N, C-alpha and C positions, 0 to 999 in steps of 0.2 A: 073328569072325576078322579083320575089317577093323580093329577096335579094337586087337587084339593086334599087327598089322602096324605101325600108327601108333606104338604104344608102343615097339616095337623101333627104329624110325627115330629117335625123339626121344632115347631113351637112348643110341643110338649116337653122336648128335651131341655129347652131353655127355661121353661117353667120349673122343671125338676131341679135345675141348678139354683134358681132363686129359693126354692124350698130348702135346699141344703144350707144356703146362707142364713135363712131364718132359724133353722135348728141349731146351727153353730152358735149363734148369739143366745138363743133360748136356753141352751145347755151351759152357757157361760164359758164356752171354750174361747170365744173372742168377745170383745166389747163392741157395742154399736158405733162408738166413736172411731174404732179402727177402720171403719169403712171410708173415712175421709182420705186416707193414704191410697187406698185402691181407686177411689174416685179420681184423685189427682193422676195416678198412673194411667188410667183409662183415657182421661181427657187430654193429657199432654204428651203421652208416649205411644200408646197403642193406636189411638185414632189416626195420628199422622202417618204411622207405618202403613195402616190399611189404605189410606188415600194415595200415598206415593206408589205403592206396589200395584194398586189397581190401574193406575195410569201408565205404568211402565210396560206398554205393549207396542207392537209394530204399527206404525202409522199407515193408513190407507184412506183414500178419499171417501170410501163408503162408510168407514168407521167414523170419520170426522163428521159426515153428514148426519149419521145416526146420533152421534153425541150432541151435535148442535140441536137436532130435533128434541132430544130428551132434555137438553139444557133449557131451551125456550119453554117447553111444556112445564118443567119444574118451577121456573120463575112464575109462570101464570098460576099454577096450582097453589104455590105458597102465597102469592098475592091474594088469591081468593080466600084462602084459609085465614090469613091474618085479618082481612077485611070482614069476613064472616064472624070470626070470633070477637072482633072489636064491636060489632053491632049487637052482640049478645051480652056484653059486659053489664050494661045497665038493666035490661029486663030480667036477666038471670042472676044479677049481683055476683058476677065472677070476680074473685081476687086475682092477683098476678099469677099465682101458681096454676089456678084453674084455667085462666085464659091461655097460658103457655101450653098447658096440657092438651088443649083442643087443637092447637096449631101444629105443634112439633111432634114428629113421629120418630120411632127408633129406626131411622132410615139407614144407619150405618151398621150399628152393632148387631141388629137382627137381620137386615136385608141381605148383606153380603154373604153370610153363610147360608141364608135361605135360598138366594138365587143360585149360588154355586151348587147347592145340594139338589134343588128342584129342577132348574133349567139347564145347568151346566156352567163350567168355569168361564166359557167364552162370553157369556152374557153379563158377567160381573162388571165388565168394563162400563156398561151403561148405567150401573148404579152410581157411577162417579158424578154424573150430572146432578142428580137429586142430592147426593151427599155434599157436593161442592156448594150448591145453593143453600142447603140446610146448614152446613158448617159456618158459612159466611153470615147467615142470618142469626144463628145461635150465638155467635161471638159479637154480634152487633145489636140486633133487635132484642133477642132473648136476654142477653147479658145486661143490656140497658134496662130492660123491664124488671129483672129480678134484683139488680143492684141499686136501682133508683137513680142511676146516673145517666146523663145524656150520652149518646153515641160519640159526640165530639169530645167529651171528657175521657172517653175510653179509647180514642183513636190510636194512641201510642201503644196500649196493650194489645189492641186488635191487630195492628200491623206486625207486632212482634210475636203474636200468638203462634205456637207451633202448628196449629191446624190450618191457619191461613198460609203460613210459609210452606206447608206440605202441599197445598194446592198449586202454588206457584212452581215448586220443584217438580211436581207430577206433570204439569203441562210442558215444562222444559224437556223432561225425559221423553214425553210422547212425541213432541214435534221435532226434536233433534235426533232421536234414536240413541241417545247416550244411555248406557246401561250401568246399573249399580254393580259393583264387584260381587261375585257369587257368595262369598262368605257373609258380607253385609246383608245381601238380599235374603239369604236363608235366615239370618238372625231377625230381620224385619218380618219375615213370614211367620216366624215363631211367635213374635209379639202380636202380630195382627190376628193370628188364628185364635189367640186367647181372649180377644176383646169381648166376644159374646158371653163366654162363661164368667169372666171377671165382672162385667157390668151387671149381669143378672144376679151374681153372687152378692154384689153390693146392695141391689134392690132388696134381696132377702134379708140382709143384715140390718137394714134400716127399719124393718118392721119386726125385728127379732124380739123386741120388748112389747110388742102389741099383741092384743088378743085378736086372733084371726076373725072371730065373730064380729069384732068392731069394724074391721075392714068392710065386710059384706053388709054391715048395717048402715054404712055411710051412703045415704040415698043420693047425694049430689055426685058421688063418684060414678054411679050408674048413668046419670045424665051426661056427664063429661065423656065417659067411655062410649056411650051411644053416639054422641056427636062425632067423636074422634074416629070410631070404628065403622059406623054405618051411614049416618046422615051425610057428612061431608064426602066420604069415599064413594057413595052412590052417585052423587052429582059428578064426581071426578070420573067415574067409570063411563058415564054417558058422554062426557066431554072427550075422553080419550078414544072411545069407540067411534065417535064422529070423525076424529082425525084419521083413524085407521081407514075408514071408508073413503077418505079423500084420496088415498093411494099415493101419498107423497114419498113413501119409502117402502121398498119391498119387504123389509123386516119390521115394519111399523107395529104390527100387532104384538110381537115378542118384546120389542124395545119398550113400548108403552105399557106392557104388562109389568115390566120391571118398575116403571114409574108408579103404577097402581099399587103394587105390593108395598112400595115405600110409603105411598100416601095413606094406605089403610092399615099400616103397622101400628102396634101399641104406642102409648105415650113414650116420648123420648126419655131414655135414662138420663140424658143430659139435663133435663128439667130438674130432676132430683139432685144431680151432682152440682149444678149451678145454684140451686136453692140452698144446698148444704154449704157451698163455698161463700155464699152471700147472706148467710144467717136468715134465710127465709124458712118456711115450714117444710123442711125436707121430709119429715115423717109423713105428712099429709100427701106430699108429692109422690112419695114412694107407695103409699096406699093406693093412690089413683093408678100408678104404674102397674102394680100387681093386679088390680081389678081389670085393667085393660088387657094385660097379658093373658089372664084367665079367659076373658071373653073372646079374645081374638082367635082362639082355637076354633071357634065356630064362625066368627064374622069374616076372617080373611079368606077361607075357602068359599064362603058364600059370595063375597065381593068378586072373587076370581071367576066363579061360575057365572055371575051376572055379567061381567065384562066379556067373557068368551061368548055368551049368548048374544050380546049386543053386536059383537064383531061378526057373528055368523049370520045376522039378519040381512 
């Protein structure tokens, strides 16, 4: 129960930051289009800093085994989410933004500060697996989906993308034990710590010209949020609890709790950012994001309680 209360508090903080972004635009202190600069900063500077610093820890066989477990599970979860969302496209008439919103969660921007605050800094390392798989898919599958171009057409951009490069650098640091100079590391930490506030501020800015009543009148946003926050995560919780009961790692329950938190997080801010950068309906994407953030104050603690209950059976 204490874990659920901490989750509610941390999510509420991020929601408050989005509200600030909304009012800044509403009061004409900034313009909605100014959000594009912040989106670029978050996607190409802040996110790589977070990834590199999370992987810059001392190597041990136990950590490697735990990372491998979380990595394999993350691949399976994403595969199931992508396949499940694809099956729903025709019957529910999902467009690209809606399909992407079901699949991709705020696994980096929200989960790193959330795991650090709720579970402790030592568990942030295991967020890397879900983030690595997520970043790779976001800059391949998601980018291709929203840009309308094939992955092959984007391969050059993908390879040169700072987020993909940061994953490679992070693994080099983890396996070699090489450390970034202290001054640079502290600068990267400063950037990384700002990723949650910056991205949620952008979400708020993108709906600054919208009537809040319009957001909560969008019926399909409720359906998408329900799938993203409850239906898919409930199946994920059952799957992860089953792995815990297999006893393949002494810390499996905590490691896979990190995976569950990432899997049941609100819609990825990156969906909004890439929609903005590829001239898709970024406002609609932002509306779905806000709806999911609002609802996750209730759903994330519930999914956590459900998972811990299953693990205790």
